[in-house]
C-alpha positions as CSV (number, residue, x, y, z in Angstrom):
1,M,41.7,93.3,106.7
2,N,40.4,94.0,103.2
3,T,42.4,94.2,100.1
4,C,42.3,98.0,99.8
5,T,43.3,98.5,103.4
6,Q,46.2,96.1,103.0
7,A,47.4,97.8,99.8
8,L,47.3,101.2,101.6
9,L,49.3,99.7,104.5
10,F,51.9,98.5,102.1
11,V,52.4,102.0,100.7
12,L,52.5,103.7,104.1
13,D,54.6,101.1,106.0
14,P,56.0,98.1,104.0
15,S,57.5,96.5,107.1
16,L,54.3,96.6,109.0
17,F,52.4,95.3,106.0
18,I,54.8,92.2,105.8
19,C,54.3,91.4,109.5
20,T,50.5,91.7,109.2
21,F,50.5,89.7,106.0
22,V,52.5,86.9,107.3
23,S,50.6,86.7,110.6
24,S,47.3,86.4,108.8
25,C,48.3,84.1,106.0
26,F,51.0,82.1,107.7
27,P,50.3,82.1,111.4
28,S,52.6,79.2,112.2
29,T,55.4,80.7,110.2
30,F,55.0,84.1,111.9
31,H,55.2,82.5,115.3
32,A,58.3,80.6,114.3
33,M,60.0,83.8,113.2
34,G,60.3,84.9,116.7
35,A,62.7,82.2,117.7
36,K,63.3,79.7,115.0
37,N,63.0,80.1,111.3
38,L,61.1,81.2,108.3
39,K,61.0,78.1,106.1
40,S,57.9,78.0,104.0
41,W,57.5,81.2,102.2
42,S,59.4,83.1,99.6
43,F,58.9,86.2,97.5
44,S,60.7,84.8,94.5
45,S,60.7,81.8,92.2
46,S,62.7,78.9,93.6
47,S,63.5,77.4,90.2
48,S,66.0,80.1,89.1
49,S,69.6,79.7,89.8
50,S,71.8,82.2,91.6
51,T,73.4,83.3,88.4
52,A,72.0,84.5,85.1
53,S,74.0,81.9,83.2
54,S,72.4,79.0,85.2
55,S,68.8,80.3,85.3
56,S,67.5,77.4,83.3
57,I,69.4,74.7,85.2
58,P,67.0,72.9,87.6
59,C,68.0,71.4,91.0
60,S,69.7,68.1,90.3
61,Y,68.4,66.5,93.5
62,P,65.5,67.2,95.8
63,P,65.7,69.9,98.5
64,L,67.3,68.6,101.7
65,L,64.1,67.9,103.5
66,H,63.6,65.7,106.5
67,P,62.1,62.3,105.4
68,D,59.0,63.0,107.4
69,H,58.5,66.4,105.8
70,S,55.5,66.5,103.4
71,A,54.2,69.2,101.1
72,T,50.8,70.7,101.9
73,T,48.1,72.2,99.6
74,P,47.6,75.9,100.2
75,S,44.3,76.8,101.8
76,L,41.8,79.0,100.1
77,K,42.7,81.8,102.5
78,R,46.3,81.4,101.7
79,K,45.6,81.5,97.9
80,K,43.8,84.8,98.3
81,C,46.7,86.1,100.3
82,L,49.1,85.1,97.5
83,Q,46.8,86.8,95.0
84,L,47.0,90.0,97.1
85,L,50.7,89.6,97.4
86,S,51.0,89.5,93.6
87,F,49.0,92.7,93.2
88,V,51.0,94.5,95.8
89,A,54.3,93.2,94.5
90,G,53.4,94.5,91.0
91,S,52.5,97.9,92.4
92,A,55.7,97.9,94.4
93,V,57.8,97.2,91.3
94,L,56.2,100.1,89.5
95,I,56.8,102.5,92.4
96,L,60.4,101.3,92.8
97,C,61.1,101.8,89.1
98,I,59.9,105.4,89.3
99,V,62.0,106.1,92.4
100,A,65.0,104.4,90.8
101,L,64.8,106.5,87.7
102,V,64.7,109.7,89.8
103,S,67.5,108.8,92.1
104,Y,69.8,106.8,89.9
105,G,71.8,109.8,88.7
106,S,72.5,111.2,92.2
107,N,73.3,107.8,93.7
108,S,75.4,106.2,91.0
109,A,78.4,108.3,91.8
110,S,78.4,107.2,95.4
111,R,78.0,103.5,94.4
112,T,80.9,103.5,92.0
113,G,83.3,105.9,93.8
114,L,83.3,108.3,90.9
115,D,82.2,111.9,90.9
116,G,80.0,113.5,88.2
117,N,83.0,113.9,85.9
118,G,84.0,110.2,86.1
119,E,86.9,111.0,88.3
120,S,87.7,109.2,91.6
121,G,85.6,111.0,94.2
122,T,86.1,108.7,97.1
123,R,87.1,110.5,100.2
124,R,89.7,108.9,102.4
125,G,88.1,108.4,105.8
126,D,84.6,107.4,104.4
127,S,83.0,104.6,106.3
128,R,81.7,101.5,104.5
129,G,79.8,98.6,106.0
130,P,78.5,99.6,109.5
131,A,75.4,101.3,108.2
132,E,74.6,98.1,106.3
133,G,75.1,96.0,109.4
134,V,78.6,94.6,108.9
135,S,82.1,95.6,110.2
136,E,84.0,98.5,108.8
137,K,85.3,97.7,105.4
138,S,86.8,101.0,104.4
139,S,90.5,100.8,103.6
140,A,90.9,104.5,104.2
141,A,94.0,105.0,106.3
142,M,94.3,108.7,106.9
143,P,92.0,111.7,107.6
144,R,90.5,113.4,104.6
145,S,92.8,116.4,105.1
146,S,96.0,114.3,104.7
147,P,97.7,114.9,101.3
148,S,97.9,112.1,98.8
149,Y,101.3,110.7,98.0
150,P,102.3,110.9,94.3
151,W,102.3,107.2,93.5
152,T,103.6,106.2,90.2
153,N,102.2,103.4,88.1
154,S,105.4,101.4,88.6
155,M,105.0,101.6,92.4
156,L,101.4,100.5,92.3
157,L,102.2,97.7,89.8
158,W,104.8,96.3,92.1
159,Q,102.4,96.0,95.0
160,R,100.4,93.2,93.4
161,T,101.5,89.9,94.9
162,A,102.9,86.8,93.1
163,F,101.8,83.9,95.3
164,H,99.0,85.2,97.5
165,F,95.4,84.7,96.3
166,Q,93.6,87.9,95.1
167,P,91.1,88.5,92.3
168,Q,92.1,89.8,88.9
169,K,90.7,93.2,89.9
170,N,88.3,95.0,92.3
171,W,87.5,94.6,96.0
172,M,87.7,91.3,98.0
173,N,87.2,90.7,101.7
174,G,86.6,87.5,103.7
175,Q,86.5,84.0,102.3
176,P,83.1,82.8,103.3
177,C,83.3,79.2,102.2
178,P,86.6,77.3,101.6
179,T,86.0,73.6,100.9
180,Y,87.2,70.5,99.1
181,Y,85.0,68.7,96.6
182,K,85.7,65.9,94.1
183,G,89.4,66.6,93.6
184,W,89.4,70.4,93.8
185,Y,90.0,72.9,96.5
186,H,87.4,75.7,96.3
187,L,87.7,79.2,97.5
188,F,84.5,81.3,97.6
189,Y,85.2,84.9,98.5
190,Q,83.3,88.1,99.1
191,Y,83.8,90.2,96.0
192,N,82.6,93.5,94.5
193,P,82.6,92.9,90.7
194,D,82.2,96.6,90.1
195,S,84.8,98.5,92.1
196,A,87.9,98.4,94.3
197,V,85.9,99.5,97.4
198,W,83.4,97.5,99.4
199,G,79.8,97.1,98.2
200,N,77.6,94.9,96.0
201,I,79.0,91.8,97.8
202,T,78.9,88.7,95.6
203,W,80.6,85.4,95.9
204,G,83.7,85.1,93.7
205,H,85.0,81.6,93.1
206,A,88.3,80.0,92.3
207,V,89.6,76.4,92.3
208,S,93.0,74.7,92.8
209,R,94.5,71.3,92.9
210,D,97.1,72.2,95.5
211,L,95.9,75.3,97.5
212,V,98.6,77.4,95.7
213,H,97.9,77.6,91.9
214,W,94.4,79.1,91.7
215,L,92.1,79.3,88.7
216,Y,89.3,81.9,88.5
217,L,85.8,80.7,87.8
218,P,82.6,82.7,87.1
219,L,80.8,84.3,90.0
220,A,79.1,81.7,92.2
221,V,76.3,83.4,94.1
222,V,75.0,86.8,93.4
223,P,72.5,89.1,95.3
224,D,69.4,88.5,93.2
225,R,66.7,87.7,95.8
226,W,64.9,89.8,98.3
227,Y,66.6,87.9,101.1
228,D,70.1,88.7,99.9
229,A,69.5,91.8,97.8
230,N,71.9,93.9,99.9
231,G,74.7,91.3,99.9
232,V,75.7,87.6,99.8
233,W,77.8,87.5,102.9
234,T,79.8,85.0,104.8
235,G,78.7,81.3,105.0
236,S,80.0,77.8,105.3
237,A,80.0,74.6,103.4
238,T,79.1,71.2,105.0
239,T,79.7,67.9,103.3
240,L,77.0,65.3,104.1
241,P,77.8,61.6,104.6
242,D,76.5,60.8,101.1
243,G,78.9,63.3,99.6
244,R,76.4,66.1,98.9
245,L,77.4,69.6,99.6
246,V,75.2,72.3,101.3
247,M,76.0,75.9,101.9
248,I,74.4,78.2,104.5
249,Y,75.1,81.8,104.1
250,T,74.0,85.2,105.5
251,G,72.0,87.4,103.2
252,A,71.2,91.0,103.8
253,T,67.5,91.7,102.8
254,M,66.3,94.7,101.1
255,E,65.9,96.3,104.5
256,S,69.3,95.1,105.7
257,V,67.9,92.4,108.0
258,Q,70.4,89.6,108.3
259,V,68.9,86.2,107.5
260,Q,70.5,82.7,106.8
261,N,69.9,81.0,103.5
262,L,70.5,77.7,101.9
263,A,72.2,77.0,98.6
264,F,73.4,73.8,96.9
265,P,75.1,72.8,93.6
266,A,72.9,72.8,90.6
267,D,74.9,69.8,89.3
268,P,76.4,67.6,92.1
269,D,78.5,65.7,89.5
270,D,80.3,68.9,88.5
271,P,83.6,69.0,90.5
272,L,84.0,72.7,89.7
273,L,80.6,73.6,91.3
274,V,80.1,76.3,88.7
275,H,76.3,76.7,89.1
276,W,74.3,77.1,92.3
277,V,70.7,76.9,93.3
278,K,69.1,78.8,96.1
279,S,66.6,77.0,98.2
280,E,62.9,77.7,97.7
281,Y,62.6,77.7,101.5
282,N,65.0,80.7,102.0
283,P,65.4,82.3,104.4
284,V,65.8,79.2,106.6
285,I,66.7,81.1,109.7
286,V,65.8,84.7,110.8
287,P,66.9,86.7,113.8
288,P,65.3,85.3,117.0
289,S,63.7,87.4,119.6
290,G,66.1,89.6,121.5
291,I,68.7,89.7,118.7
292,G,69.3,92.8,116.6
293,L,68.2,92.5,113.0
294,K,71.8,93.6,112.0
295,D,73.5,91.4,114.6
296,F,73.0,87.9,113.3
297,R,75.4,86.6,110.7
298,D,78.1,84.2,109.5
299,P,76.9,80.6,110.1
300,T,79.6,78.0,110.7
301,T,80.2,74.7,109.1
302,A,77.7,72.3,110.6
303,W,78.8,69.4,112.8
304,Y,76.9,66.2,113.5
305,V,76.0,65.1,117.0
306,P,75.2,61.3,116.9
307,T,73.5,61.3,120.3
308,D,71.0,63.9,119.0
309,S,70.8,62.4,115.5
310,A,71.0,66.0,114.2
311,W,73.4,68.6,112.8
312,R,74.3,71.9,114.6
313,V,75.2,75.3,113.2
314,A,76.6,78.2,115.2
315,I,75.9,81.9,114.4
316,G,77.6,85.0,116.0
317,S,75.8,87.9,117.6
318,K,75.9,90.2,120.6
319,N,73.8,91.1,123.6
320,D,74.1,94.7,124.7
321,S,71.7,94.1,127.6
322,Q,74.4,91.8,129.1
323,H,77.3,94.3,129.2
324,H,77.9,94.4,125.5
325,A,78.6,90.6,125.4
326,G,79.6,88.7,122.3
327,V,77.6,85.5,122.0
328,V,77.3,82.4,119.9
329,L,73.9,80.9,119.2
330,V,73.5,77.3,118.1
331,Y,70.7,75.8,115.9
332,R,69.7,72.2,115.5
333,T,68.6,70.7,112.2
334,T,68.0,67.3,110.7
335,D,67.4,68.5,107.1
336,F,69.1,71.9,106.7
337,V,65.7,73.4,106.0
338,S,64.0,73.4,109.5
339,Y,66.0,74.8,112.4
340,E,65.5,74.8,116.2
341,L,67.3,77.4,118.3
342,L,68.8,75.5,121.3
343,P,68.3,77.0,124.7
344,G,71.0,79.3,126.1
345,V,74.2,80.2,124.2
346,L,77.3,78.1,123.3
347,H,79.4,80.8,124.9
348,S,79.4,84.5,125.8
349,V,82.1,87.0,126.9
350,T,81.0,90.4,128.3
351,G,82.5,93.5,126.9
352,T,83.6,92.0,123.6
353,G,80.8,93.2,121.4
354,M,79.6,91.7,118.1
355,W,81.2,88.4,117.2
356,E,81.5,87.9,113.4
357,C,82.8,85.0,111.4
358,V,82.6,82.5,114.2
359,D,84.4,79.3,113.7
360,F,84.1,76.1,115.9
361,Y,86.2,73.0,115.3
362,P,88.0,70.1,117.1
363,V,91.7,69.7,117.5
364,S,93.7,66.7,118.5
365,T,95.8,67.2,121.6
366,E,97.8,63.9,121.0
367,S,98.6,63.8,117.3
368,A,99.7,66.1,114.5
369,V,96.7,65.6,112.3
370,G,93.6,67.7,111.7
371,L,90.1,66.5,112.7
372,D,86.8,66.5,110.8
373,T,84.5,69.2,112.1
374,S,82.1,66.5,113.4
375,A,84.8,64.7,115.5
376,A,83.4,64.1,119.0
377,S,84.8,65.7,122.1
378,G,86.5,63.4,124.6
379,P,89.9,62.3,125.7
380,G,92.6,63.7,123.3
381,V,90.2,66.2,121.7
382,K,89.6,69.9,122.5
383,H,87.5,72.4,120.7
384,V,88.6,75.8,119.3
385,L,86.1,78.6,119.4
386,K,87.2,81.6,117.3
387,A,85.4,84.9,116.6
388,S,86.2,88.1,114.7
389,M,85.7,91.1,116.9
390,D,83.7,93.8,115.2
391,D,84.8,96.3,117.9
392,N,88.5,96.0,117.3
393,K,88.8,94.1,114.0
394,H,91.0,91.2,115.4
395,D,90.5,87.4,115.3
396,Y,90.6,85.8,118.8
397,Y,90.5,82.2,119.7
398,A,90.5,80.0,122.8
399,I,90.8,76.3,123.4
400,G,88.3,74.5,125.6
401,T,85.9,71.7,126.2
402,Y,82.6,71.2,124.3
403,A,79.6,69.5,125.8
404,A,76.9,68.8,123.2
405,A,74.4,67.6,125.7
406,S,74.3,71.0,127.5
407,N,75.1,73.1,124.4
408,S,78.1,74.6,126.1
409,W,81.8,75.3,125.6
410,V,84.1,76.2,128.4
411,P,87.6,77.7,127.9
412,A,90.6,75.9,129.4
413,D,91.9,79.2,130.7
414,P,89.2,81.8,131.5
415,E,91.8,84.6,131.5
416,K,92.5,83.8,127.8
417,D,88.9,83.6,126.7
418,V,87.6,84.6,123.3
419,G,88.1,88.3,122.7
420,I,90.5,88.9,125.6
421,G,93.2,86.3,125.1
422,L,95.0,84.7,122.1
423,R,94.8,85.9,118.5
424,Y,95.4,84.0,115.3
425,D,97.5,86.8,114.0
426,Y,98.7,90.0,115.7
427,G,98.9,92.1,112.5
428,K,96.6,93.1,109.7
429,Y,94.3,90.0,109.7
430,Y,90.6,89.5,110.0
431,A,87.5,87.4,109.1
432,S,89.4,84.1,109.0
433,K,87.9,80.7,108.3
434,T,89.0,77.1,108.5
435,F,88.0,73.9,106.7
436,Y,88.9,70.3,107.0
437,D,90.9,68.8,104.2
438,P,90.0,65.1,104.1
439,V,92.8,64.2,101.5
440,K,95.7,65.2,103.8
441,E,93.8,65.0,107.1
442,R,94.5,68.6,108.1
443,R,92.7,71.7,109.1
444,V,93.4,74.6,106.8
445,L,93.1,78.3,107.8
446,W,92.4,81.3,105.5
447,G,92.6,84.9,106.6
448,W,91.6,88.2,104.9
449,I,94.3,90.8,104.7
450,G,92.9,94.3,104.0
451,E,94.7,97.4,102.7
452,T,96.2,100.1,104.9
453,D,96.6,102.6,102.2
454,S,93.9,105.1,101.0
455,E,90.8,104.2,99.0
456,R,91.9,106.8,96.4
457,T,95.0,104.7,95.8
458,D,93.1,101.5,95.7
459,L,90.7,102.9,93.0
460,R,93.7,104.0,91.0
461,K,95.5,100.6,91.1
462,G,92.1,98.8,90.6
463,W,92.1,96.3,93.4
464,A,92.0,96.0,97.1
465,S,92.7,93.2,99.6
466,L,94.1,89.6,99.4
467,Q,94.3,86.4,101.3
468,T,97.1,85.0,103.5
469,V,98.7,81.8,102.3
470,P,96.7,78.9,103.6
471,R,97.9,77.7,107.0
472,T,97.7,74.4,108.7
473,V,96.4,74.5,112.3
474,L,97.5,72.2,115.1
475,F,97.4,72.0,118.9
476,D,100.8,73.0,120.4
477,Q,101.6,69.9,122.4
478,K,104.6,71.5,124.0
479,T,102.9,74.5,125.6
480,G,99.4,72.9,125.9
481,R,97.9,76.3,125.7
482,N,97.9,77.6,122.1
483,L,97.7,76.6,118.4
484,L,100.4,76.3,115.8
485,Q,100.0,77.8,112.4
486,W,102.2,77.1,109.5
487,P,102.1,77.6,105.7
488,V,100.7,74.5,104.0
489,E,103.5,72.3,102.6
490,E,102.5,73.1,99.0
491,V,103.9,76.6,99.4
492,E,107.3,75.0,99.4
493,S,106.7,73.9,95.8
494,L,107.3,77.6,94.8
495,R,110.8,77.6,96.2
496,L,113.5,78.3,93.5
497,S,117.2,79.0,94.1
498,S,118.4,79.2,97.7
499,Q,121.2,80.6,99.7
500,E,122.3,79.7,103.3
501,F,124.3,81.7,105.9
502,S,125.6,80.2,109.1
503,N,126.9,81.6,112.4
504,I,126.9,85.3,111.5
505,S,127.8,87.4,114.5
506,I,125.7,90.6,114.7
507,T,127.3,93.0,117.2
508,A,125.1,95.3,119.3
509,G,123.8,98.3,117.3
510,S,124.6,97.0,113.9
511,V,123.0,95.7,110.7
512,V,124.5,93.1,108.3
513,P,123.6,93.1,104.6
514,L,122.8,89.7,103.0
515,D,123.7,89.6,99.4
516,I,120.9,87.5,97.9
517,G,119.9,89.4,94.8
518,K,116.2,90.0,94.3
519,A,114.4,90.4,97.6
520,T,110.7,90.9,96.8
521,Q,109.5,87.2,96.7
522,L,111.2,85.3,99.5
523,D,110.8,82.4,101.9
524,I,113.2,82.9,104.9
525,V,113.8,80.6,107.7
526,A,116.2,82.0,110.4
527,E,117.4,81.0,113.8
528,F,119.1,83.2,116.4
529,S,121.0,82.6,119.6
530,V,121.9,84.9,122.5
531,D,124.8,84.1,124.8
532,E,123.4,82.5,128.0
533,A,125.8,84.5,130.2
534,A,124.7,87.7,128.6
535,L,121.0,86.7,129.2
536,A,121.7,86.0,132.9
537,G,123.5,89.3,133.4
538,A,120.9,91.4,131.6
539,I,119.3,92.8,134.8
540,G,118.4,96.0,133.0
541,A,116.1,94.4,130.5
542,D,112.9,96.3,130.0
543,V,110.0,95.5,132.4
544,G,106.5,95.8,130.8
545,Y,107.7,96.0,127.2
546,N,105.0,96.0,124.6
547,C,105.5,95.9,120.8
548,S,102.5,98.0,119.9
549,T,103.3,100.8,122.3
550,S,107.0,100.9,121.6
551,R,108.9,102.9,119.0
552,G,109.5,99.8,117.0
553,A,112.9,98.6,116.0
554,A,114.4,102.1,116.9
555,Q,113.7,101.5,120.6
556,R,116.8,100.0,121.9
557,G,116.9,97.6,124.9
558,V,119.5,95.5,126.5
559,I,118.4,92.3,124.6
560,G,116.7,93.6,121.5
561,P,115.5,94.3,119.0
562,F,117.2,91.7,116.8
563,G,116.0,89.9,113.6
564,L,115.8,90.9,110.0
565,L,115.0,94.0,107.9
566,V,112.9,93.0,104.8
567,L,111.9,95.2,101.9
568,A,114.7,97.7,102.8
569,D,116.5,100.0,100.4
570,E,120.3,100.4,100.2
571,D,120.5,103.3,102.7
572,L,117.7,101.9,105.0
573,S,115.5,104.9,104.5
574,E,112.7,102.3,104.0
575,Q,112.6,99.1,105.9
576,T,110.2,96.6,107.6
577,A,111.7,95.1,110.7
578,V,110.7,91.6,111.8
579,Y,112.4,91.1,115.2
580,F,112.5,89.6,118.7
581,Y,112.8,91.6,121.9
582,V,113.7,90.0,125.2
583,A,112.5,91.8,128.3
584,R,112.0,91.2,132.0
585,A,108.6,90.1,133.1
586,T,107.1,91.7,136.2
587,D,108.1,88.5,138.2
588,G,111.7,89.0,137.1
589,S,111.8,86.2,134.5
590,L,112.7,86.9,130.9
591,S,109.9,87.1,128.3
592,T,110.2,87.1,124.6
593,H,108.3,89.4,122.3
594,F,107.9,89.0,118.6
595,C,107.2,92.2,116.5
596,H,106.7,93.8,113.1
597,D,107.7,97.5,112.7
598,E,106.1,99.2,109.7
599,L,106.9,102.8,110.9
600,R,109.7,103.1,108.3
601,S,108.3,100.7,105.7
602,S,107.5,103.5,103.2
603,E,108.2,107.2,102.6
604,A,104.5,107.6,101.6
605,N,102.4,109.7,103.9
606,D,98.9,108.4,103.1
607,L,99.3,105.1,104.8
608,A,98.6,103.6,108.2
609,K,102.0,102.4,109.7
610,T,101.9,100.3,112.8
611,V,104.1,98.3,115.2
612,Y,102.5,94.9,115.7
613,G,103.4,92.1,118.0
614,S,102.9,90.0,121.1
615,L,104.6,87.6,123.5
616,V,105.8,84.3,122.0
617,P,106.3,81.2,124.3
618,V,109.9,79.9,124.3
619,H,110.8,76.7,126.1
620,D,114.1,75.9,127.7
621,G,116.6,74.7,125.1
622,E,114.7,76.2,122.2
623,T,116.5,78.6,119.8
624,L,114.6,81.7,118.6
625,S,113.3,80.9,115.1
626,V,111.2,82.7,112.6
627,R,109.8,81.9,109.1
628,I,109.0,85.0,106.9
629,L,107.2,85.0,103.6
630,V,107.8,88.2,101.6
631,D,105.5,88.7,98.6
632,H,105.7,92.3,97.4
633,S,103.3,94.3,99.6
634,I,102.6,91.5,102.2
635,V,104.9,90.1,104.8
636,E,103.8,87.1,106.9
637,S,105.9,85.9,109.8
638,F,105.7,82.7,112.0
639,A,107.7,82.7,115.2
640,Q,108.6,79.6,117.2
641,G,107.0,77.2,114.8
642,G,103.9,79.3,114.4
643,R,103.0,80.0,118.1
644,T,102.8,83.7,117.3
645,C,102.0,85.0,113.8
646,I,102.1,88.5,112.3
647,T,101.0,89.8,108.9
648,S,101.8,93.3,107.6
649,R,100.8,95.2,104.5
650,V,103.6,97.5,103.4
651,Y,103.9,99.9,100.5
652,P,107.6,100.9,99.9
653,T,108.4,103.6,97.3
654,K,112.1,102.8,97.0
655,A,112.6,99.2,98.2
656,I,110.9,97.7,95.2
657,F,111.9,95.6,92.2
658,S,115.7,95.1,92.1
659,R,116.2,97.8,94.7
660,A,114.8,95.8,97.6
661,R,117.4,94.5,100.0
662,L,117.6,92.1,103.0
663,F,119.6,92.8,106.3
664,L,120.2,91.2,109.6
665,L,119.5,93.5,112.6
666,N,120.7,93.8,116.1
667,N,119.8,97.1,117.7
668,A,120.3,95.9,121.3
669,T,122.6,97.8,123.6
670,G,123.9,95.0,125.8
671,V,124.4,91.8,123.9
672,D,125.8,90.4,120.6
673,V,123.5,88.0,118.7
674,T,124.4,85.2,116.4
675,A,122.3,84.2,113.4
676,T,123.1,80.5,113.7
677,S,121.2,79.7,110.4
678,V,119.5,81.8,107.7
679,K,118.0,79.9,104.7
680,I,116.6,82.0,102.0
681,W,114.6,80.8,98.9
682,Q,113.6,82.9,96.0
683,M,109.9,82.3,95.4
684,N,108.2,81.6,92.1
685,S,104.9,83.1,91.1
686,A,101.7,80.9,91.5
687,F,100.5,82.1,88.1
688,I,97.0,82.6,89.3
689,R,94.8,82.9,86.2
690,P,91.4,82.2,84.7
691,F,90.2,78.6,84.3
692,Y,90.6,77.1,80.9
693,E,88.8,74.0,79.6
694,R,92.0,72.0,79.5
695,D,92.5,72.5,83.2
696,S,89.6,70.2,84.1
697,A,91.4,67.1,82.8
698,S,94.9,67.8,84.2
699,S,96.5,68.8,87.4
700,I,98.1,72.2,87.8
701,R,101.9,72.0,87.3
702,T,104.3,74.3,89.0
703,S,106.3,76.3,86.5
704,N,109.9,77.3,87.4
705,N,110.3,79.5,84.4
């Protein structure tokens, strides 16, 4: 094909031009694209960093190539192709500049969420994300026709949290790459530096010495290459045996094709990892044959398989030809540049749809310590497979057995497989990610908590979304069937003054106020007991009770609901109930449900208010226990040591500042309940702030002022 013909083809059909160009100039690469990778060509200079501030910083160590990999001199034909590419690229830039100038005015309003007068023009109910190939990111809670609540600046100010991580302003969603490096915990998060709604996804960056007191750093990775021009999405960090750090992340190309890319620190000696370099070989993995171009994202942390002398990385996808199955693909690599797609899939579950943010890691079944991601399977070790379900926006996990030789993972209980069984959290919770902390030998879990108010309100307050407190993850040796999640121990460093109440009787149909003063930043640990004789005689307990389909704490049963009312005002016109509900199972046995009721959490009408919950396993002789973290507009609860967890976003209009109260609740009809122990700590702020030069030489000290 001559030069003129190729140039004409570019103008008429850029996608076809690229395929034709690659097949003629790079035949081996074009063949590899079908099932493996695209490693040897790039439309941009490899020497520039991912941020403007680091554009002159070279890579401080060679690209992670296999020792046997050698560079080759381009052939004459390839040189001519590259000359053609330069000509076409220059023409394309000119055409795109003209188009951009024409369309900028009309499109800028939609990008920024402002109308032509500079006023907020975002309509509640607008969709954000699916058209670009990711899950729904809109925080719009109500139909466009719903009236907006007259929020005051004071109300909106109160909603910002004190000890949960969130950026200084604007939109944040998942945390693509938590890791530990040279004395610092790093949190990279998906961030829109321009607005409080999803878009222009860039990696924000913060560091901490203790997972609690975070310091903001400059943006880490920005969408400045053709292979990530539409977003720098979720990825993972892998620490190599020699201490080097590599990151693989999903980029959305200019045509929204999802490809996997490699990045590494510009200066490995910098513990803050301020500057990053993108590999000249990007993209290193492209969608294989049979996988949708927008259904291939979120690579996991790599794990090493000694018997194969190679690393493996998992990526989530779906297969609509197999009954809308969610699938996990696994790639093999020895150098993090060249990848081989292994035969088959690691696991698949029909009817579950696209699997995002896949996580795959080992857990010890015999000890209360975390395991490195590369820990081998065998006696005393199971593997957790987790996926975020694009269809219903929940994070599901299952525990099973991994066989590296056959590239397979089998759940211990097929009835509780990924997507149909257990969830990390039964509330507002998505796109979670774990990492291994080598200092304290623990696995730490992060989760993204979105908003349930309207985008109009988010734009007014100037921010949207936050992270849960980091949680440790362990195998539950008592049940042998689930994980235990618990706030990392460093959260307790924020505890200030405390009060304790013991053996408070709560009669059926009553509430008991607890005089604790301020009630907007709390750490609560409570235990409840129900008289055994009353339990045995409760033959009328509900059969088939379900938190989510109930009327919340207002639905009275023989043995429930009972628990606490947090963020309540004096006359209980606003309240968020955290409670247990004991019901009869279909076999006649008693089952315990753990729930959050947001239905009366706010008098505002432009919110999504939900009843969340699930069953929680309770063994003979155990008391009913719950830990609740209250931090302004977020409530996180952990029942029975973390067997069942629920997170809520709530937006009270009255129960704020000094007007927030705490109550004990028993709305059962048939039994009295005793709060055997209630311990309540006021919680300090984590004082999350920008990084200052003095911070590099000193640890972060908790202030109790």
